[in-house]
N, C-alpha and C positions, 0 to 999 in steps of 0.2 A: 602581362602584370598591369599595366598601365589600366586593362579594361575590367580586369579583376577588383582594382582597385576603386575603380566608379563604383559595380555594381556594390561593393562592399566594404565602404569606405572606413569600417573599424577593421578593417584587413583580417577577420577571422576565414578560418580555414572552413571546407567544405566538412571533415569531421567533426570541428568543435561546433557547427551549426547541427549535425545531424544529431550530436550529444545532447543539445539544450531539447530538440525535437521530442527527442526519446523520452528523458525525463519529466520535459514538460507535458508530455502526453501520456504520461501515466498519473503523476501527482497532480495535473490540471495548475495548480499556482505554488507556487514555491520563491524563496529569495536565490539571489546567487550564490551565496555561499553554501546551502543545498546543494542546487545543482551540481555545484567544482565538488562538493567532497561524496556524490553518487559518480560524475561522470569521469572524476582525473582525482581521484585520491592523494596521486602522489604530489598535487601541489600544494596538500596539507603539509609538507615540511621543508617546502622552499621557502624563500624568502624569512627563514629564520634570526635572520640578524637584523630587521627593522626594529625601529626602535619601540613601540607601541604597539598593541593587539591589534588596532584600528587600522594600522599601516601597514600591517602582515596581512590581516584579510584582506586589504584593498589590494594588494599586491599580487596575492596568491587569485584571484578571483577576476583580475583585470582581463584574462583571455575570455572567459566567458562572460564577462562584461560586454567585451567588444561583438561577439557573437550574437547575443541578445540583441544588443543598436541594429546588427546588418540582419538581423530576424524582424526589426520595425520599420525597417526602409523598406522592406517588401512585402509588410501586411501580415507578416505569419506570428508576429509575437506583441505583446502590448506593457505598458505597465497598470498595475492594478491594486495600488493603496499602497500602504506603507504599514509596517508592525510596528509594535509598541514602542519596538527599538529601533526605530526611524531606517528601520532597512525598507527598500525596494523592493516590492513584490510583484512577480511576474507571471502572465500567462497566454497563452495561445487565443490567437482568435481563430472562426471557423476556417480561416483558408491555414491556418497552421497547422488545427487538429486534422485538417485530413492529409497536410505532410508527416505531422506523426504518425499517420495510421500507414501511410507507404512505409515511413522508417523502421514501427515494427511490426510492418507484416501484420496488420490489426483489422479487422474490417472496419468501415469507418463509423458503423450502426453499432460498434460497441467502444466507442470512443467519450459518449458523453459529449455534452454541451462546454461552450466556453465558460471560463469561470470569473467572468464578468461581473464586478459587484462583490464578490469573495472578500477583496481586502478592503471593503468600505469600516469596520472595525478590528482591523488588525489580522485576521483570520486565524485565531490562537488555536482553533480546532482545526484549518488544515496542516500548520505548520506542527503540530502535533501528530496528525497524520502521517506526514511526510520525516519526521525524527523516529517514526516508529518502523517504515519500512529501511529508513537508514539501518537503524537497531537488527534488523532482521538480513538484510544484505551485507552489513558489516564487509563495505567496499578496500579489496587490498591495494596497496600503493603498487607500484611496477619500480622495483629497488634498484633497478638498471638504470632508473632516468634520475637516480639520488646519489648517486657515488662521488660525485663532486660536492655534495652537501656537508655540512658542519660535521661532526662524528656525534653527536648529538643527536641530531636532526635525522639521522643515519640510525643510528639506536632506536630511535621512538619507532620509524618507518619498521625496521623490522621486526618489532614487538609485535604491530599491528600486523604485519604479513605473515608472523609465525602461531597466531591466536586462531582458534578454530575459524573454519570457515563458516559465511555464512548461507542464506538458502536462494537459491535461483540467480535470476539476473534480471533487472532493470524491467526486462519484457515478460517477467512469469508475474507482477503486479497489476492489478485493475483497481482504480480508487473510484468510489463514487457509483457502484453498482447497483441498479433497482431492482428488487428482488420482488417482484409482481405476486402478489395474493389474487388478484383480479387482474385483469387486461392481459397484456402483450410485453414481451420484452422492451419495445420502442415506444409503446404507449401504454407504460402500464396503470392499474385503476386503484383505487382507495383501497387503504387496509394493508397495502407492503410495508416493507423494512427498506432501507437504503445501505448495503454494507459500505463501513469506508476505506476496507482491504479486502481482496481476494485474492488469494494465494496458491497458485498452480506450479509445483515444481516438483513432477514427479522422478528425476534424476537424483533430487535432492533426498529423497523419501517423504516427500509434501505433497502429494496426491493434489490434495485440494484442503484449503485453509480458509477459513472465514473470521473475519477480524474487525473490532468492535473498539473504538478508540473513547476515552474518557477523562475528560480533563478534572476530573473530581468536581463537577459542578451537578451532577443528575441523581437524584437520590436511587435507590434500589428497587422502587416501585416502577420509576420511570425506565430503567435499564430492564428490568423484569418484560415490562409492556413491550418492550422490543425485541427481545428474545421470543417471546411469543409470538409475534410477528415473523421472527424468523421460521419459529417450528411448523406455522401455517403454510409459509412457502416450502417449506420442505416437504410437506405432506402434500403440496398440488400436483395434481395427475393432468397430465396433456397429449395430446394425441401426436406422435412422433409422424416422422415422413414415411414410414413403413405402415404406416397405419394403426400402431399398439400404444396403448397407452402404458408414458413412461413417466417418473418424476420430472417434473420442469425442470429443475438445476440439471440431471444428467441432460438434456440436450443441447445443455450449451456447455457442461463439463464433462471430461469423461472422469473414472473414478474406481476403484477395484470393489469387488462385494467383499465383504468381509469375511473374518478366520471360519467361522463357523458356517460358510452358507447363509447367512443373511445380507442384508442389503442396507446397511447404516447409513445413517445422514453423516453428513461434514460436522468437522468441529468448528468449535465459535470461540476464539481466542477474543479475550476482554481484557484489554491492556488501558492502566491506569496512568496519566500523567500527573503529577502532584502539583498542578495549579490551583484549582478549587477550594475552598473548605473544606469537603466532606473529606473525613478517615477514609481509604480505601480498604483498608482492613475490616472496618465493619461495615461497609457496604459489600462487600462480597459474602458475609457470613450472613446476611439479613438476604442477600439475592439467592443464594443456594437453595438456604428455606422455600422462598418465593417461587422459586423454579424447578425445586426437586423433582415433581412428575415430569419433567422434560429429560432431564438427563437419567437419574438415576437406576431405573428399570428395578427386575428384580434377583433378588440371589438366589443362586442355584445351589445347595450345599454339595449333591450328589457328585456336580461335574466340574469343578466350581467356578461359576462366575455366573454374571449376570445378565441376563438378556428381558427382552421388553415383557414376555407373560410367562409365567412359570408353567402354564399348562398347554402350551404349543411348542411345538420345535422352533429352533433361532432361527432355521431357513424359511421359514412360511411368512415372516413377521419382518417389518422395515425395523432396525435397530435404531435405538435411543440417539438424538443428539450427546455430541459430549461437550461439557463448558468448562471451559479452562482459563484460569486468572492469571494476568502479569503484572506486578508496580515495578517499573522501572524504578532503579535507586539513583 
């Protein structure tokens, strides 16, 4: 016990440190509050009798703050600036990313680089990406750990536990993924996009989903430019290990063929967070017009369904990308 205390003076357990490594390995930069809500959602319903929201947050995040302190001692994590609300941002070092790759059972080459400097301006976009992951995950509290809590807290936790399930686990998500229009996965060239989130959760019916997060700062024209880069990446063919040409994205992520025998591109989900001045309703209408050639296809009355070109069988041509938009209320 004494030796363990010397190694980890904040008293964190292996499980707690592993939770932090897994979450930060995916999110890159996050607050202790976001780490706790993903890794231990039951803690959100502890300490509800504390006098102020600040005191409640400090109490429920104390365990993960201790784990971060111990990881910093070992050179695996570091503080990376503060949010506009004065919360400390946390990220992993290169050594920490190596440890996180082990925890996530993910190749180090897919982990990206350390998020040093991401918090110098408050990391507003990164925090919105994290909130999008949390909204999709819908972490469920363990009710067996809440039986001694006040009835109101238990009822609130039960409502969350009984709500529809989220998609995948934290290991189903990857953030800041370069989509190489030129170059390689590890050394992308110019002209490519960077996906804010890639979600692969086949067990939950989502084999592959690309997600772009906008804080209502970008114009429809700017977003359309990003989607053009996605389309360019989806069309890119490379030689696979068997010597055959395949879509580059299919060499990294498995995905089923289409229902009509075609080979569709993955859908792109556009998520708006109401932070900036732009109205997402207007942005989506303009964006749909600008990108119609990427997603609409052609209507076949005799079938009836949309396909890429009316004059060729669906199985002979790649399908269009689908564009979806979501505006959290």
